[in-house]
N, C-alpha and C positions, 0 to 999 in steps of 0.2 A: 716721410722718407722719399728722397729722392728717385724719379725713374731712371734709370739706366737703360744705357743704347745697347742692350741686347739681341744680339741679330737671334735673326732664325735658324741661323749654323751655330751659334752656341745654344741657345734653347734645345735643340737637339742630338747634339753630343755628351754622348759620355766617354770618359776614359778618365783611367783610374791614373790619380796623380802619384807620382814615383815613390814621395814618403806618405802614400795615404795607410786613413788610422788602422790600424789591424786586429778588421772586426768581431775575432772571436776576446781580444785585450779589453775591446770597448762592452763585453756583452757581459766578461767576466768584472767590469767593473762597475756595472751595471747592480749585477747579484751581490756587491760588499754588504747593502742595504737592504736585503730581501731575506726571508726568512729559510736558514739554511737545510731547512729539513724540506722544504718545499722543493730547491731546485734540483732536485734529479726530477721530478713531475715536470717542471717548462723545460729540459735537457728530453724527456722522453719525446712529448709533445711536439717540439722543434724539430725533433730526431724522422718525424713520422712521413714530411712531403716537403719540395721545396717549396710546396706555399703554405706551410707552417712553418717555416723557418722563417718564409717571408711578411708574414705576420706577428713572428717571436720576434723581431730582429729591428724594428723601427729605430731605434739608434742608429742603427748605421748607416741606416738613409737619411737622419737628418746631418751625420756627420758628411756625408756627402754633398748634400743638397747646401748646406751650413757652408762649405767654402769654397763652392761654384758662384760665376756670374746669376744675377739673378735682373728681372722686370723692373723690381721698386714699385710696384704696382700692389697694395698693401692691400690685404683682407684679413678678416677672422680666420684660420685655418683650424681644420680638424686634424690636423697635426701628425693622422694615421688613415689614410682614406682607401684602404683598401678594399675589396670587392667586401670583407666578411665586416665591418663596419658601416654596413647599410642595413636594413631590414623596416619591420612592419612594429608597429606597437597601437597601443589605443590612445585617442584622445580624453580629456575629461567629461567630453560628449559623447563618448562612447561609437564613434567612427574608428574606423582602421587605418592609420596615414602611412605612409611611407616616406623613408627621412635619412638622415645619417643619423647611428644612435649610437656612436662612441667619440668620445669624446678630453680623454685622459692628458692626452696630449695636444690641447688646444691653445696657441696663444697669436697674435698678428705678425702675420709675414708674407713675404712673394706668393699672387694663388695659383702660380704655376707645381709647390713644390707640393700642394695635395692636390695637382693633377697628374703630375708625376708619377708620386705614389700612384695614382689609382692607374692609368695607363701601365704602369709596370705590373700591377696584380692581376693586371687583364690577361697581360702574355705571359706570366706564370702558370694562371690557372687554365691557360687553354692548352702550355706544354702537359699539365696535368694530366689533362684530357686526349693527351696524345693528338694535337690538332696539329693541321701541316703548319708549315709557315709559311705560308699567303695567309692563314687563318689568324694563326696569331698576328701579324702584322695588322689585321682587315682591322680585326677587335678592338685596338689601341687607336689607328686612326678614325672609325666610328666612333670611339667613347671620346677622342680629342673633339673632332665634329661636334658632336651628341652636345658637350659642353659651348663650345661656342654659337652653335646656333642658338641654346638657349639663353646666353649671357645676352649674344646679340637681339631676342624677344622681349628681353628684360629691360635693356637699354631705352626700348622706346614704350616702357610702362610707367605708373605715377611711381611715386616711392611708396604712398601708402599699400595699389596693388601689388606689390612686390612684397612689401612686410608682410601683406597676408594670406597671399600665394602657398597652398597645401596639396601634395598628393593624394586625394581621395584614393584607395586602395582597390574597391569596388567601380571608380569611374576609369583609373586607371586600366582594370582587367576586362573594363569591359566595350573599351578603345581598339584594344588587340582583336588580330583577326584571328582564327580559329587554329592554332599550331601547340604540339608539344607546352612551347616558352606560356602561353596562357594557361593554360592546364597545367602547370606546377605551381602558377600562381595560385590558380584556386586552390588547389587543394592545399600550401602556406598559411593561406588566407583563412581558411577551414581551421587548421592545424590550430593557428594564433588565437583564434579566437576564444580558443579553450585552455588557452596558458595565460589563468591566473590566479589568486593567492590560492585558490580554495583547489586545482591541481598541484599548485606548490605544496600546499599540504598533503595532498594524498599520497603525492611524490615522495617527500622529506622526511614525513613525521609519524610521530606512533602516538598509541596512548603509553603510559607509563604504569608499574604498581599503584599507585596514586589516584588512578585516574585520570590521569588531567593531560594534555598533548604536549609534545615535547619534539624537538627537533631531534633525527634520529642519528645516533653516531656512526660513522660508518667510515675510520680514518685509514687512508690520508685524506680522502675529497674532502669530506665532514668530520669538523673535531669539534663536539659540544664544548662550549669556555667551563662547563662544571664538571671535565674529565682532566682539564688541563690542569698540572702543578704550577704552583705560588711561582713566581718570578722574582729573581733574586735582584733584590734594591728596592723591590715596588713591597711596600707592606699591605695596600688593599687589598681585600680580595678581588678576584675578575669580576665578578657577579656587580661586584657593586660597583665596580670603576666602567661596566658596561651602561650601568642604570646612571651614574653619571655622564655620561657620552652622550645616551641618547637623551637625556635632560639637555642640553648643550645642543645638540641638533634641531631642538623645537623651537628653541630661539632663533634659530637660525629661517627659518621657512614663513612663511608669510601667515599673518593671523588669522584670516581663516582658516587656512590648512592645520594650524597649530589648532584651532576650535576641532576642528574634525578628528584630530588626532588624539584628543582629552578624551574621547571615547574611548580609546583602548588600552589593553596593558602591555608591558612586554614581560611574555611569559618566558621567554626561551629565545639563546643568542649560540653561532656556533662559528667557529670557520671555515670557507668553504672556496676551496682552490677555483679558481675558472678562469675561461678563458686562453690565449696563448701566450703573448706577451704579458699577461699579469698576474702570472705566478710566481707566484715567491712573496706579494706586497700581501700586505695583511686586508682578507676580504674577509666580512663576515655578512651572516644573512638573520633578522628576530622575527621572531611569531611573534604580531599583533591578535590580539583575542577581545572582544568586543563586549557589549553586554548578554550576546546572543554565542551560543558553543558554535556556532555558523557562521557568525561575523568574526572572520578569519583578513589580516592583510600581513602579507610578508615585505620585509622589507631588507635594504641590504645595503650594507657600507664597505667601501673601499678608498686604501688606500691613496692618495695622491701624491704624487712625486712630482719631482720639479719636472714638465717639461724634456721631450728628446733637443726640441728645438728652440728650449732658452737662451742657450749660448748666442743666439742668431736671431733672434726674436725681435721685431722690429717697431714693438710697442710694447709700451708696459701693462704685465699683468696685476691680480691681485697676488697682496702678498703671503696669502691665506691658498694653497695649492686648490683644497676644494673647491674654496669660492671659484678661483679661476675654471675651474672646470665646468661648474654649476652656469656660472656668469657667460661662459665661451658657448652651455650648450642652446641656452637660451637665446642666444644671440643669434646663430648659425637655423637650431629648429624654429619652423615657423608655430607649433605648437609641444610645450615641453610638460617635461613628466610633473606635475602639482606638488609631488612629496622631496622635490631634487632642495636638499639641505646641505651643511656640512658643520664640524665640528674636529677635535683632536681628542688623541688618545692620552692614555698614561703616560706614554714615551715621548707625549708631544710632536707626536706622527697627526701629518692632514688625514680628514678622511671625508669622501661627501659622500651622501646620503640617497637613494632613491628607490622607488617601489620597484618590486621585484616581481619579471615578470609577469608584468600587466600587458595581457595581449603580445607578445613577444611575440614575432617570426622571422626566420633567414630561409634565402633561396637556397637549397642545396647543391653545390658548385658538381658534383660529381654524378649531378641528375640531369645536366643540362646535355644538348650535343651542341654544334657548333654552332648554329644562330641564335639559337638559345641563350650561350653564354653572348653573342656577341648584341644581344638586343639590351640581356640585364645591364652589358659594360655601360649601352647607352642610356639609359635608364639612370643607373647612379652616376652618370658624367653629367645628366642634367639637374640630377638632385644637388648635385655637385655647384652647378653654377648658380641655382636659386639661393644656396647658400650663402656663398659667397656675394650676391649682388644684393644682401641687405645688409653687408658691414663694407663692402668698399664701392666704388667707384666704377659703377657699371657701364657706362659711356666711354669712360678709358679704356675698361677692361676689353668692350669688343673692338674696340679702335685697334687696342693693341695686337688683334685677331685676326684685323682685315686681308690676311693676302691669303686667307681659307682654308683651300687644299693644302697649301705648301705650311701653312701652320701645323694643320692636323697630320702632314708627313713628318714634321720633325717632331712631335709629340712621339712619335710612334717608331721616328729611328732611337730615340731614345728609351723608348720601354722596351724594344726590342736588347737595345746593347746594355742595358741596366741589367734586365733579365738572364743574362749571359753573366752577368759581374755576380747576381745576386744568389744562384748557381752554383757560380764557383764558391764562392761563399759558405755553402751551403755542404758542400762536398768535404772544404776546410772544418765546417764544424762536425761533420760527423767521422774523416779523419782523427782526428783530437778524441771524438769520445771512446771509437775503436781502440788508439793507445791509450788512454787512462785506463780500459779496463781490463788490458792484460795485467796478468800475475807477474810480480818484479820481486825477487826474495829478499829486499828489507822491508815489503809492506806490512804494515798488519794486518794480519788474517780478519779482525774485526774492522778494521776501517771500510771495507765494502760496503756494508752495511749501516754507519753511521748516522747518517742524513737521512734516512728512512725508519730510525729508532724516535719513538715517545717526542713528539714535540713538552721537555716539561720547561722551556721558558719562552713561550712564542704565546699566550696571551693577547687577545687584543679586542678592544670594541671596536 
């Protein structure tokens, strides 16, 4: 991809085009392929706050970024690098690490698309905390500075040093001064170490009348697959289809992982609504039981749709969307979940699989003060730089940001302006929901609850 002559003024400017795509239409188009009975839950979550709307509408920002000038400096993108898509997880060696943890939208593209998404989320989060405009701008500027400085540091390191660079949580916390942010990380880290398969089983499972462990049926959030009705046009029983999908998943994992999983039986599966942006896609969990009753593993499969940035991607991706997600994750993370794999379901939809709740932990933004949010934004930005340095020309990236403070100010200016745009879109979304909820004489009195009825034709593997 040829590098464009993108100026700092262009980099830092956001102005909605006269014919900007309607955000609500973009969201509606995206929902055409999603499970109808979960769309109300998706809307409920997105309506809870401006930040939740920002999280749930990456397609809107993707169209905005894709239609604007860009740097041409290509990296493997997260594609949705907001604050909630960073967090803690366990390495195979049982170290607690911090990194990007969501790759549903990963593609190759200009580095600033991820950075703009991140600094924009900092401003939206700062507003949710009722921080002053000064603090909003400062958080965004410091986030851009942290990214720039980390990229400059990595540009002076060897390729192998960059490749193996990782963020150990214990070392990270030890290097922080005594303050509320450090205390919060200590708390989240302690909680993360207890979020494993056994904890998931205690929370999500119970024992059936036959004495066997099973996933708890709790609609609409969790819907056991054996409680779902048959689907039109598909004769094979759902449970059998799940077993076939699991077998195909095993073919996609590395040989040593396949050997490890061969000691477990898949005993139960269920659909489970997750996140904000993913609500309405086919997401499931599976319970694996080993030779001992306490030898348990919970896996998760998620539908992998084409990335929202796919129309603007600057490099090819794997034709299987689950494979795209897995390969993007492995490229961006220093250490990745060994259970990552991919398959298809009976609908020919693409899925990827991963370990569920393996020491997963997230910073609670609503518990941060101004300084804590500022520090967390810097941590996420430096982490993003590490991920980009693994797949991009870190020397060229550092040189592009050589104007230093002017670069930081440009990104902060964009973040402030785009946060205004996102809030405007959010209020439009709320107004549409209110209008849709208003009773009309011609409405079917049953129609208001139709999408929350039993999902008779939505089973998935």
